[in-house]
C-alpha positions in Angstrom: -10.9 12.0 31.5 -14.2 9.9 32.7 -15.9 8.0 29.6 -20.0 7.5 30.0 -21.0 4.0 29.7 -22.4 3.4 25.9 -23.7 0.6 24.2 -21.4 -1.7 22.5 -22.5 -0.7 19.1 -21.8 3.0 19.9 -18.7 2.4 21.4 -17.3 0.4 18.4 -18.7 3.1 16.3 -16.8 5.9 18.1 -13.6 3.7 18.4 -13.4 3.6 14.6 -14.2 7.4 14.3 -11.3 7.9 16.7 -8.9 5.5 14.9 -9.9 7.5 11.6 -8.4 10.6 13.3 -4.9 8.9 13.3 -2.7 10.5 10.9 -2.1 8.1 7.8 -0.6 8.1 4.5 -2.5 6.6 1.6 -0.4 4.6 -0.8 -0.5 1.8 -3.6 1.0 -1.2 -2.8 2.4 -3.3 -5.5 2.6 -7.0 -5.6 3.9 -9.8 -8.0 4.1 -13.6 -8.1 4.7 -15.3 -11.1 2.9 -13.7 -13.7 0.2 -12.3 -11.5 0.6 -8.3 -10.6 -1.6 -6.1 -8.4 -1.9 -2.9 -6.9 -3.9 -2.1 -3.8 -4.9 1.1 -1.8 -3.2 0.8 1.5 -2.8 3.1 4.4 -1.3 0.8 7.0 2.6 1.4 6.4 5.6 2.8 8.4 9.0 2.3 8.5 10.1 0.3 11.6 13.9 -0.4 11.2 16.9 1.9 10.4 19.5 -0.9 9.9 18.5 -2.8 7.9 15.9 -0.4 6.2 12.7 -2.2 7.0 9.0 -1.4 6.1 6.1 -2.9 7.6 2.8 -3.0 5.7 -0.5 -4.5 7.0 -2.5 -6.5 4.7 -6.0 -8.2 5.1 -5.5 -11.9 4.8 -8.3 -12.3 2.1 -6.8 -9.7 0.0 -5.3 -10.9 -3.5 -2.2 -8.7 -2.6 -1.9 -10.8 0.6 -1.4 -14.1 -1.5 1.0 -12.2 -3.7 3.3 -11.0 -1.3 3.2 -14.3 0.4 3.9 -16.2 -2.8 6.4 -13.5 -4.3 8.0 -12.6 -1.2 8.4 -8.8 -2.4 6.2 -5.6 -2.5 6.5 -2.1 -3.5 5.1 0.9 -1.6 4.1 3.6 -3.9 4.1 7.1 -2.4 1.6 9.3 -4.0 1.1 13.0 -4.7 -1.5 14.9 -3.0 -2.8 15.9 -6.5 -3.2 12.0 -7.6 -5.9 11.2 -4.9 -8.2 9.9 -7.8 -5.5 7.0 -8.7 -6.1 5.3 -5.5 -9.7 4.6 -6.2 -8.8 2.7 -9.2 -7.1 0.3 -6.9 -9.6 -0.5 -4.2 -10.5 -3.7 -6.0 -8.1 -6.2 -7.2 -6.6 -5.8 -10.8 -7.7 -8.5 -13.0 -5.1 -10.2 -15.3 -7.2 -8.6 -18.5 -6.4 -5.1 -17.1 -2.5 -5.6 -17.0 -0.5 -4.8 -20.0 3.1 -5.0 -19.0 6.2 -6.4 -21.0 8.7 -8.9 -19.6 10.7 -5.7 -18.1 7.5 -4.9 -16.2 6.9 -1.7 -18.0 3.4 -0.9 -19.2 0.0 -0.3 -17.6 -2.5 -1.4 -15.0 -6.1 -0.1 -15.2 -4.6 2.4 -17.7 -2.0 3.8 -15.3 1.5 3.7 -16.3 3.7 1.4 -14.3 7.3 -0.1 -14.4 9.3 -2.1 -11.9 12.7 -1.9 -10.1 14.8 -4.7 -8.4 11.8 -6.9 -7.2 9.7 -6.7 -10.3 6.9 -5.5 -8.3 4.5 -2.8 -9.7 5.6 0.7 -9.4 3.6 3.7 -10.6 5.4 5.9 -13.3 3.9 9.1 -11.7 4.6 8.2 -8.0 6.0 10.8 -6.0 8.3 8.2 -5.1 8.7 4.3 -4.2 10.2 1.6 -2.0 11.1 -1.6 -3.6 11.2 -4.4 -0.9 12.0 -8.0 -0.2 9.9 -9.8 2.6 12.0 -10.7 5.5 9.3 -11.7 8.1 5.5 -12.0 8.4 3.3 -11.8 11.6 -0.1 -13.2 11.5 -2.5 -10.9 13.1 -6.1 -12.1 12.9 -7.6 -10.2 10.1 -4.1 -9.0 8.8 -0.5 -10.2 8.3 2.1 -7.9 8.8 4.9 -8.1 6.3 8.1 -6.7 7.1 10.1 -6.0 4.1 13.8 -5.0 3.5 14.1 -1.9 1.2 16.4 -3.2 -1.8 15.3 -0.3 -4.2 13.9 3.2 -4.0 13.5 6.6 -6.0 11.5 9.7 -6.4 9.4 10.2 -9.4 9.7 13.3 -11.4 8.9 16.4 -9.1 8.5 14.2 -6.3 11.1 15.8 -3.6 9.1 19.0 -3.8 5.7 17.5 -4.0 3.1 17.1 -1.1 2.5 13.6 0.0 -1.2 12.2 -0.3 -2.8 11.7 3.1 -6.1 9.5 4.2 -7.6 12.8 5.2 -7.2 14.0 1.7 -9.9 11.6 0.6 -13.4 10.6 1.9 -12.0 7.1 2.4 -11.5 5.4 5.8 -10.2 2.3 6.8 -9.1 1.1 10.3 -10.6 0.1 13.9 
């Protein structure tokens, strides 16, 4: 297929539009280091190995979550129900410490959304379709982002999660990438 020459700014815009068309989930990435916890909206996540079970997440270097994963060595990936698309908007900015009300077991709320924790202590949404709890095994610097490879050490479905439809990027008006 021949491509016409386009201005650099037009090419960048067209490339982003095309990359936004790539199918992608929309998740909440949980992180914890010391007393600090965060949940962050994320769409760059995928399984990358079967044995051991490895999950890759790509996190912007300047994000609070990046520092927490780097420092804590753990993360959780919360898979959301399609009906919960409004929840992701609550976590597009870092959660301030005063917005976290959790006890020593990790149960409580972040931005008035109920959370708990599993093996690693990273936040897990009580109402998530399901979650994967991971310990970081490797980090790869990729310019603006780092790719964290986490081994799945805990997992579970939430109530009704096995039957629920999964939230996808195209279910929202959000876009990120390219």
